[in-house]
C-alpha positions as CSV (number, residue, x, y, z in Angstrom):
1,X,0.0,0.0,0.0
2,X,1.2,3.5,-0.8
3,X,1.6,5.9,2.0
4,X,-1.0,8.6,2.3
5,X,0.5,12.0,1.9
6,X,0.3,14.3,4.9
7,X,-0.7,17.9,4.2
8,X,-0.5,21.2,6.2
9,X,-2.9,24.1,6.2
10,X,-1.2,27.3,7.4
11,X,-3.5,30.0,8.9
12,X,-1.5,33.2,8.7
13,X,-1.1,35.1,12.0
14,X,-0.3,38.7,11.5
15,X,-1.8,39.8,14.8
16,X,-5.3,40.4,13.5
17,X,-8.2,38.0,12.8
18,X,-10.3,35.4,14.5
19,X,-7.6,32.9,14.3
20,X,-8.8,30.5,17.1
21,X,-12.3,30.0,15.6
22,X,-10.9,29.7,12.1
23,X,-8.3,27.1,13.1
24,X,-10.9,25.2,15.2
25,X,-13.3,25.1,12.2
26,X,-10.6,23.8,9.9
27,X,-9.6,21.1,12.5
28,X,-13.2,20.1,12.8
29,X,-13.4,19.2,9.1
30,X,-9.8,18.0,8.6
31,X,-9.0,14.3,8.3
32,X,-6.2,12.5,10.2
33,X,-3.7,13.3,7.3
34,X,-4.2,17.1,7.6
35,X,-2.5,19.4,10.1
36,X,-3.7,22.9,10.8
37,X,-1.1,25.4,12.0
38,X,-1.5,29.0,13.0
39,X,1.7,30.7,12.2
40,X,3.5,34.0,11.6
41,X,6.7,32.3,10.3
42,X,7.2,32.9,6.6
43,X,9.2,29.6,6.4
44,X,6.2,27.6,7.7
45,X,3.8,29.4,5.3
46,X,6.2,28.7,2.4
47,X,6.3,25.0,3.3
48,X,2.6,24.6,3.8
49,X,0.4,22.8,1.2
50,X,-2.5,25.2,1.6
51,X,-2.7,28.8,3.0
52,X,-5.5,30.7,4.6
53,X,-5.5,34.5,5.1
54,X,-8.0,35.6,7.7
55,X,-8.8,39.2,8.5
56,X,-10.8,41.3,11.0
57,X,-10.7,45.0,11.6
58,X,-9.4,48.0,9.6
59,X,-7.6,47.3,6.4
60,X,-4.8,49.8,7.0
61,X,-3.9,48.0,10.2
62,X,-4.2,44.6,8.4
63,X,-1.9,45.6,5.5
64,X,0.5,47.4,7.9
65,X,0.9,44.3,10.1
66,X,1.5,42.0,7.2
67,X,4.3,44.3,6.0
68,X,5.7,44.8,9.6
69,X,5.8,41.0,10.1
70,X,7.5,40.4,6.8
71,X,4.7,38.2,5.6
72,X,3.9,39.9,2.2
73,X,6.5,38.0,0.1
74,X,5.2,34.6,1.5
75,X,1.6,35.7,0.9
76,X,2.4,36.5,-2.8
77,X,4.4,33.3,-3.1
78,X,1.5,31.2,-1.8
79,X,-1.0,32.9,-4.1
80,X,1.3,32.0,-7.0
81,X,1.9,28.4,-6.1
82,X,-0.7,26.7,-3.9
83,X,-4.4,26.5,-2.9
84,X,-5.1,29.8,-1.1
85,X,-8.2,31.0,0.7
86,X,-8.8,34.6,2.0
87,X,-11.8,35.4,4.3
88,X,-13.5,38.5,5.5
89,X,-11.1,41.5,5.4
90,X,-8.7,39.0,3.7
91,X,-10.7,39.4,0.4
92,X,-10.3,43.2,0.7
93,X,-6.6,42.8,1.3
94,X,-6.2,41.0,-2.1
95,X,-7.6,44.1,-4.0
96,X,-5.5,46.9,-5.4
97,X,-6.9,49.6,-3.2
98,X,-9.4,50.3,-0.4
99,X,-11.4,53.4,0.3
100,X,-11.1,52.7,4.1
101,X,-8.9,55.0,6.3
102,X,-8.7,57.7,3.6
103,X,-7.3,55.2,1.1
104,X,-5.0,52.2,1.4
105,X,-3.0,50.4,-1.2
106,X,-3.5,46.6,-0.8
107,X,-1.8,43.5,-2.2
108,X,-3.1,43.9,-5.8
109,X,-3.7,40.2,-6.5
110,X,-7.1,41.2,-7.9
111,X,-7.4,44.5,-9.7
112,X,-10.2,46.6,-8.3
113,X,-11.2,48.4,-5.1
114,X,-12.9,48.0,-1.8
115,X,-15.7,50.6,-1.4
116,X,-17.8,51.8,1.5
117,X,-21.5,51.0,1.6
118,X,-22.1,54.6,2.9
119,X,-23.8,56.1,5.9
120,X,-27.1,56.5,3.9
121,X,-27.1,53.0,2.3
122,X,-30.7,52.1,1.3
123,X,-32.6,49.0,0.3
124,X,-34.5,48.6,-3.0
125,X,-37.6,50.2,-1.5
126,X,-35.7,53.2,-0.2
127,X,-35.7,52.1,3.4
128,X,-32.4,52.6,5.3
129,X,-30.1,49.7,5.7
130,X,-27.6,49.3,8.6
131,X,-23.9,49.6,8.0
132,X,-22.0,47.5,8.8
133,X,-23.8,44.8,6.9
134,X,-24.1,42.3,9.8
135,X,-25.8,38.9,10.0
136,X,-27.0,36.2,7.7
137,X,-27.5,36.7,4.0
138,X,-27.9,34.5,0.9
139,X,-25.0,34.0,-1.5
140,X,-25.7,33.4,-5.1
141,X,-23.0,31.3,-6.8
142,X,-22.1,32.9,-10.1
143,X,-19.7,30.2,-11.3
144,X,-19.2,26.5,-10.7
145,X,-16.2,26.0,-8.4
146,X,-14.8,23.2,-6.3
147,X,-15.2,25.3,-3.2
148,X,-18.9,25.5,-3.8
149,X,-19.1,21.6,-3.8
150,X,-22.1,20.3,-1.8
151,X,-23.2,23.9,-0.9
152,X,-26.6,24.8,-2.3
153,X,-27.0,28.0,-4.3
154,X,-28.4,30.8,-2.2
155,X,-27.1,29.2,1.0
156,X,-26.9,31.7,3.9
157,X,-23.6,32.8,5.3
158,X,-22.6,35.2,8.1
159,X,-21.3,38.7,7.4
160,X,-19.8,41.6,9.3
161,X,-18.4,44.3,7.1
162,X,-18.8,48.0,6.0
163,X,-16.8,47.7,2.7
164,X,-17.3,45.5,-0.3
165,X,-15.1,44.6,-3.2
166,X,-15.5,45.7,-6.8
167,X,-13.2,43.7,-9.1
168,X,-12.3,45.1,-12.5
169,X,-12.6,41.7,-14.1
170,X,-16.2,40.6,-13.6
171,X,-15.3,37.1,-14.7
172,X,-13.4,36.7,-11.4
173,X,-16.7,37.0,-9.4
174,X,-17.6,33.7,-7.9
175,X,-20.5,34.8,-5.7
176,X,-22.8,37.7,-5.0
177,X,-25.1,39.0,-2.3
178,X,-28.0,41.4,-2.3
179,X,-27.8,44.2,0.3
180,X,-29.5,47.1,-1.4
181,X,-27.8,46.1,-4.6
182,X,-25.9,43.0,-5.8
183,X,-22.3,43.1,-4.7
184,X,-19.4,40.7,-5.0
185,X,-18.8,38.4,-2.0
186,X,-16.5,35.8,-3.6
187,X,-13.6,36.0,-6.0
188,X,-11.8,33.2,-7.8
189,X,-8.9,32.9,-10.1
190,X,-6.7,29.8,-10.6
191,X,-5.6,28.6,-7.2
192,X,-6.9,31.6,-5.2
193,X,-10.4,31.9,-3.7
194,X,-11.6,34.7,-1.5
195,X,-14.9,35.4,0.4
196,X,-16.3,38.3,2.3
197,X,-18.3,36.2,4.8
198,X,-17.1,34.2,7.8
199,X,-17.2,30.5,7.0
200,X,-16.4,29.6,10.6
201,X,-19.5,31.4,11.8
202,X,-21.7,30.0,9.0
203,X,-22.6,26.6,10.4
204,X,-22.7,23.6,8.1
205,X,-22.3,25.4,4.8
206,X,-19.3,27.4,6.1
207,X,-17.7,24.2,7.4
208,X,-18.4,22.5,4.0
209,X,-16.5,25.4,2.3
210,X,-13.5,24.8,4.7
211,X,-13.7,21.0,4.0
212,X,-13.7,21.7,0.3
213,X,-10.7,23.9,0.7
214,X,-8.8,21.2,2.6
215,X,-9.3,18.8,-0.3
216,X,-8.9,21.4,-3.1
217,X,-6.0,20.9,-5.5
218,X,-6.0,24.5,-6.5
219,X,-7.6,24.0,-9.9
220,X,-10.9,25.7,-10.8
């Protein structure tokens, strides 16, 4: 019998993000051949088979801490070479620019911007919508993708955010959500997938997405 290959999922620790709950959710769906590590060590990230970039809080702080910790080269390397998942503010970090904090240059993996919903954000009927967008909302899958496997279209996921991403290339949009208007909540290109919602707070469908990521070979 051939030996089953062990694999490692590195959750990037740059001092921000709900790392404990993300790691616990990944461990919950991982098999005995998968190890989940929370790490700020570029060498561990470089050696991992899969990489997850979490994010919580202000984008300027997130990008600043990534640079301060010397993680940006390893993040770019991982996005070029292996299955890579970004969540919540992580998806905003992959854009070229964000409006937040008077404007922040981000990692530019996807061309486009993160924009503010606005203080006077309204629903289709003109009624006021709360910002941040917080709570459960349906996600429409706009492409077929391995990370959507066994997740029904229009499944509900948990959100907490005031900014949303607008990619230049609409073909990279993998999922949308309606909150006053349709906006992008998932991006996909090659071995990189990114979502605005919190899978670890999204019950069975969120756990299924993490399970899909653990078994993903990085091909669309």
